[in-house]
Backbone as CSV, one residue per row, in Angstrom:
resi,resn,N_x,N_y,N_z,CA_x,CA_y,CA_z,C_x,C_y,C_z
1,MET,-49.784,2.878,69.683,-49.626,4.287,69.986,-49.941,5.123,68.747
2,VAL,-50.477,6.293,68.952,-50.869,7.185,67.860,-49.613,7.766,67.214
3,THR,-49.505,7.623,65.886,-48.361,8.200,65.187,-48.806,9.277,64.212
4,ASP,-49.817,8.995,63.422,-50.324,9.973,62.460,-51.615,10.565,62.997
5,LYS,-51.728,11.875,62.878,-52.958,12.525,63.331,-54.071,12.278,62.330
6,SER,-55.239,12.030,62.856,-56.418,11.926,62.003,-56.824,13.330,61.589
7,LEU,-57.717,13.415,60.626,-58.238,14.716,60.208,-58.924,15.421,61.372
8,LEU,-59.676,14.669,62.164,-60.393,15.261,63.290,-59.417,15.905,64.278
9,LEU,-58.349,15.190,64.622,-57.355,15.738,65.546,-56.597,16.893,64.924
10,ASP,-56.343,16.799,63.635,-55.613,17.862,62.952,-56.416,19.164,62.946
11,VAL,-57.719,19.059,62.749,-58.568,20.245,62.650,-58.997,20.766,64.026
12,LEU,-59.433,19.860,64.911,-59.983,20.298,66.195,-58.956,20.356,67.325
13,GLY,-57.803,19.750,67.120,-56.759,19.778,68.146,-56.543,18.402,68.760
14,ASP,-55.311,18.155,69.139,-54.933,16.847,69.683,-55.019,16.883,71.207
15,THR,-56.250,16.853,71.710,-56.465,16.836,73.154,-56.696,15.399,73.606
16,THR,-56.571,15.178,74.889,-56.803,13.844,75.440,-58.224,13.385,75.137
17,GLU,-59.194,14.271,75.346,-60.595,13.919,75.086,-60.797,13.524,73.626
18,LEU,-60.254,14.325,72.727,-60.445,14.036,71.302,-59.687,12.794,70.854
19,ARG,-58.566,12.495,71.481,-57.862,11.249,71.137,-58.720,10.035,71.450
20,VAL,-59.347,10.053,72.617,-60.220,8.937,72.998,-61.409,8.867,72.047
21,ILE,-62.050,9.993,71.810,-63.206,10.037,70.913,-62.817,9.618,69.504
22,ASP,-61.680,10.083,69.023,-61.213,9.734,67.685,-60.995,8.225,67.564
23,PHE,-60.402,7.625,68.585,-60.215,6.169,68.569,-61.570,5.464,68.511
24,LEU,-62.515,5.933,69.310,-63.838,5.311,69.315,-64.580,5.538,67.998
25,LEU,-64.377,6.690,67.364,-64.965,6.933,66.039,-64.394,5.961,65.009
26,ASP,-63.089,5.719,65.103,-62.453,4.778,64.177,-62.929,3.349,64.410
27,ASN,-63.457,3.088,65.579,-63.955,1.758,65.948,-65.438,1.835,66.297
28,LEU,-66.162,2.604,65.507,-67.547,2.945,65.799,-68.444,1.737,66.048
29,PHE,-68.241,0.669,65.320,-69.116,-0.497,65.439,-68.455,-1.639,66.187
30,THR,-67.397,-1.320,66.931,-66.663,-2.315,67.694,-66.706,-1.935,69.161
31,SER,-66.952,-2.899,70.007,-66.897,-2.666,71.451,-65.456,-2.833,71.902
32,VAL,-65.002,-1.936,72.772,-63.598,-1.968,73.200,-63.497,-1.858,74.718
33,TYR,-62.385,-2.383,75.232,-62.070,-2.260,76.646,-61.322,-0.953,76.892
34,LYS,-61.417,-0.436,78.099,-60.683,0.777,78.460,-59.183,0.592,78.242
35,ASN,-58.656,-0.573,78.652,-57.212,-0.819,78.486,-56.788,-0.776,77.026
36,GLU,-57.654,-1.225,76.137,-57.356,-1.172,74.706,-57.264,0.276,74.228
37,ILE,-58.168,1.112,74.703,-58.151,2.532,74.334,-56.857,3.174,74.826
38,ILE,-56.493,2.888,76.077,-55.263,3.440,76.653,-54.062,3.035,75.816
39,GLN,-53.982,1.756,75.494,-52.848,1.230,74.736,-52.781,1.820,73.325
40,LYS,-53.903,1.843,72.633,-53.908,2.277,71.231,-53.755,3.787,71.062
41,THR,-54.170,4.556,72.076,-54.048,6.013,71.965,-52.718,6.521,72.516
42,GLY,-52.033,5.685,73.293,-50.761,6.103,73.868,-50.906,7.037,75.053
43,LEU,-52.093,7.099,75.621,-52.334,7.971,76.773,-51.882,7.280,78.061
44,SER,-51.539,8.085,79.049,-51.257,7.523,80.369,-52.596,7.133,81.000
45,ARG,-52.536,6.200,81.941,-53.761,5.767,82.623,-54.423,6.943,83.337
46,ASN,-53.612,7.799,83.985,-54.164,8.949,84.704,-54.897,9.896,83.757
47,SER,-54.266,10.207,82.625,-54.906,11.102,81.647,-56.203,10.495,81.123
48,PHE,-56.138,9.212,80.800,-57.320,8.539,80.269,-58.476,8.590,81.261
49,PHE,-58.225,8.175,82.503,-59.320,8.094,83.475,-59.848,9.472,83.868
50,ARG,-59.008,10.503,83.768,-59.465,11.869,84.041,-60.534,12.274,83.027
51,VAL,-60.317,11.968,81.739,-61.299,12.355,80.715,-62.439,11.347,80.598
52,TRP,-62.174,10.098,80.930,-63.209,9.075,80.805,-64.419,9.410,81.671
53,LYS,-64.165,9.951,82.865,-65.266,10.342,83.751,-66.193,11.338,83.051
54,LYS,-65.599,12.296,82.345,-66.414,13.292,81.625,-67.207,12.636,80.502
55,LEU,-66.567,11.725,79.773,-67.246,11.069,78.658,-68.442,10.253,79.155
56,GLU,-68.286,9.623,80.312,-69.409,8.883,80.897,-70.472,9.848,81.436
57,GLN,-70.038,10.909,82.086,-70.957,11.884,82.671,-71.880,12.483,81.608
58,TYR,-71.311,12.794,80.434,-72.100,13.405,79.365,-72.691,12.368,78.408
59,LYS,-72.594,11.101,78.797,-73.165,9.985,78.035,-72.658,9.931,76.593
60,ILE,-71.386,10.272,76.430,-70.739,10.193,75.115,-70.335,8.754,74.837
61,VAL,-70.011,8.008,75.895,-69.714,6.586,75.785,-70.766,5.812,76.563
62,LYS,-70.922,4.562,76.190,-71.882,3.732,76.910,-71.328,2.319,77.055
63,PRO,-71.634,1.674,78.184,-71.221,0.285,78.362,-72.072,-0.610,77.462
64,ILE,-71.425,-1.604,76.883,-72.128,-2.509,75.970,-72.320,-3.887,76.583
65,LYS,-71.239,-4.396,77.196,-71.286,-5.771,77.675,-70.271,-5.958,78.792
66,GLN,-70.651,-6.727,79.801,-69.754,-7.070,80.896,-69.127,-8.422,80.573
67,VAL,-67.782,-8.489,80.628,-67.063,-9.738,80.410,-66.190,-9.962,81.639
68,GLY,-66.654,-10.820,82.543,-65.962,-10.981,83.817,-66.053,-9.674,84.581
69,LYS,-64.882,-9.150,84.987,-64.856,-7.869,85.708,-64.686,-6.686,84.765
70,ALA,-64.430,-6.960,83.498,-64.191,-5.888,82.523,-65.472,-5.552,81.756
71,THR,-65.538,-4.315,81.294,-66.697,-3.843,80.540,-66.251,-3.387,79.163
72,LEU,-67.019,-3.734,78.162,-66.799,-3.257,76.800,-67.623,-1.996,76.585
73,TYR,-67.045,-1.032,75.847,-67.695,0.261,75.616,-67.740,0.603,74.134
74,GLN,-68.648,1.512,73.797,-68.744,2.118,72.470,-69.168,3.564,72.639
75,LEU,-69.008,4.330,71.549,-69.613,5.656,71.535,-71.123,5.489,71.602
76,ASN,-71.777,6.410,72.243,-73.234,6.387,72.361,-73.824,7.084,71.137
77,GLU,-74.164,6.307,70.126,-74.643,6.872,68.860,-75.988,7.583,68.983
78,GLU,-76.644,7.458,70.124,-77.901,8.180,70.350,-77.657,9.578,70.917
79,ASN,-76.450,9.859,71.362,-76.082,11.147,71.935,-75.935,12.174,70.807
80,GLU,-76.563,13.344,70.959,-76.531,14.365,69.894,-75.118,14.857,69.590
81,PHE,-74.280,14.967,70.603,-72.891,15.386,70.386,-72.142,14.338,69.570
82,VAL,-72.365,13.073,69.860,-71.722,11.993,69.099,-72.211,12.019,67.657
83,LYS,-73.506,12.257,67.447,-74.030,12.370,66.081,-73.325,13.498,65.333
84,TRP,-73.136,14.615,66.022,-72.433,15.754,65.411,-70.990,15.373,65.084
85,LEU,-70.323,14.674,65.994,-68.937,14.256,65.760,-68.821,13.325,64.546
86,VAL,-69.745,12.397,64.431,-69.742,11.469,63.292,-69.920,12.245,61.991
87,ARG,-70.892,13.173,61.973,-71.121,13.999,60.771,-69.887,14.848,60.457
88,THR,-69.295,15.427,61.493,-68.113,16.271,61.307,-66.948,15.457,60.757
89,ASP,-66.727,14.278,61.310,-65.653,13.415,60.840,-65.864,13.045,59.371
90,LEU,-67.087,12.692,59.012,-67.391,12.340,57.618,-67.217,13.543,56.687
91,THR,-67.626,14.713,57.149,-67.471,15.931,56.355,-65.992,16.232,56.118
92,LEU,-65.176,16.076,57.135,-63.732,16.305,56.984,-63.120,15.325,55.978
93,ILE,-63.550,14.093,56.029,-63.051,13.084,55.083,-63.485,13.439,53.664
94,GLU,-64.762,13.790,53.496,-65.254,14.179,52.166,-64.485,15.379,51.628
95,GLN,-64.281,16.385,52.464,-63.560,17.588,52.031,-62.121,17.254,51.652
96,SER,-61.514,16.356,52.400,-60.141,15.945,52.101,-60.063,15.251,50.742
97,VAL,-61.041,14.391,50.460,-61.077,13.689,49.168,-61.291,14.690,48.039
98,ILE,-62.198,15.633,48.234,-62.449,16.657,47.209,-61.184,17.461,46.953
99,THR,-60.515,17.861,48.022,-59.280,18.639,47.889,-58.222,17.851,47.127
100,LEU,-58.098,16.571,47.429,-57.100,15.732,46.737,-57.428,15.568,45.260
101,THR,-58.721,15.435,44.928,-59.098,15.233,43.527,-59.038,16.524,42.716
102,GLU,-59.049,17.669,43.397,-58.988,18.943,42.684,-57.566,19.390,42.382
103,ARG,-56.590,18.735,42.975,-55.203,19.118,42.730,-54.822,18.805,41.290
104,PRO,-54.119,19.743,40.649,-53.696,19.462,39.279,-52.638,18.364,39.269
105,ILE,-52.712,17.536,38.259,-51.735,16.463,38.106,-50.511,17.015,37.408
106,LYS,-49.370,16.819,38.025,-48.123,17.307,37.432,-47.710,16.356,36.319
107,ALA,-47.405,16.950,35.186,-46.964,16.140,34.046,-45.549,15.648,34.308
108,SER,-45.321,14.391,33.999,-43.975,13.867,34.165,-43.176,14.184,32.904
109,PRO,-41.874,14.385,33.075,-41.056,14.712,31.893,-41.131,13.564,30.882
110,SER,-41.257,13.938,29.617,-41.336,12.892,28.590,-39.937,12.355,28.312
111,HIS,-39.900,11.108,27.965,-38.636,10.433,27.648,-38.574,10.253,26.141
112,ALA,-37.747,11.040,25.483,-37.667,11.009,24.030,-36.554,10.165,23.534
């Protein structure tokens, strides 16, 4: 279940659609089952399947492999929206690192 918000969710909002997309971004090079997404995101099955239809309709996700009756999925890296999401996620991470490195270091009290 999701406990800490990612930068993407923190900036763009914690919606059902973005939770699914965020999970898939975190597993960009891994094929996953729908049940795994449901379990790891903490979404209800109804909420998940409501948004999954949209993700398939707009070709944001794509089937990778059939295993028995189950299908493995990934983000569709050829989709322009997915490309934008990947760039946006990387930009947020870079900005976060820059912000952290620009913070002044607090001096610790000296022990005399």
